[in-house]
C-alpha positions in Angstrom: -7.9 -22.8 16.4 -9.0 -23.4 12.5 -10.0 -20.9 10.2 -13.7 -21.7 10.9 -13.4 -20.7 14.6 -11.7 -17.6 14.2 -13.5 -14.5 15.9 -15.4 -12.7 13.5 -14.7 -8.6 14.3 -12.4 -6.1 13.5 -8.7 -6.1 15.6 -8.9 -4.3 19.0 -5.1 -2.6 17.8 -6.5 -1.7 14.7 -9.9 0.3 15.9 -7.6 2.1 19.0 -5.2 2.9 16.0 -7.9 4.4 14.1 -9.5 6.0 16.6 -6.3 7.4 18.0 -5.5 8.7 14.7 -8.4 10.0 14.3 -8.5 12.0 17.5 -4.8 13.7 16.5 -5.8 14.3 13.3 -8.9 16.8 14.5 -6.9 18.6 16.4 -3.4 19.0 14.0 -4.1 22.5 12.6 -1.0 21.6 10.5 -2.8 18.7 9.3 -4.2 19.7 5.3 -8.1 19.2 5.0 -7.3 16.5 2.3 -4.9 14.0 4.5 -8.3 14.9 7.6 -10.6 13.4 5.0 -8.5 10.4 3.8 -8.2 8.9 7.7 -12.1 10.0 8.2 -12.9 7.9 5.4 -10.9 4.7 6.8 -12.3 5.6 10.1 -16.2 5.1 8.9 -14.9 2.3 6.6 -13.9 0.4 9.8 -18.1 1.2 11.4 -19.0 0.1 8.0 -17.3 -3.2 8.7 -18.5 -3.7 12.4 -22.1 -3.5 11.3 -21.5 -5.8 9.0 -20.3 -8.5 12.0 -23.1 -7.7 14.4 -25.8 -7.9 11.5 -25.4 -11.8 10.2 -28.5 -11.0 8.0 -26.7 -8.3 6.1 -26.7 -8.7 2.5 -28.5 -11.8 2.6 -32.1 -10.1 0.6 -29.6 -10.5 -2.6 -30.5 -14.6 -2.3 -33.6 -14.5 -1.9 -35.8 -16.2 -4.7 
């Protein structure tokens, strides 16, 4: 498979890892709030990336003449 033919999207293993990590962080009373928020930020960033893959027109308005 060439680079142009590569599947767009998020690696499912990465998505599963972050979801599991978020689930553990929410239930861990010993984890600091800062660490929990860092994990939440990564999960939110992943969601943003997934939305970009779904919407092919994302950011296309910047190229209008």
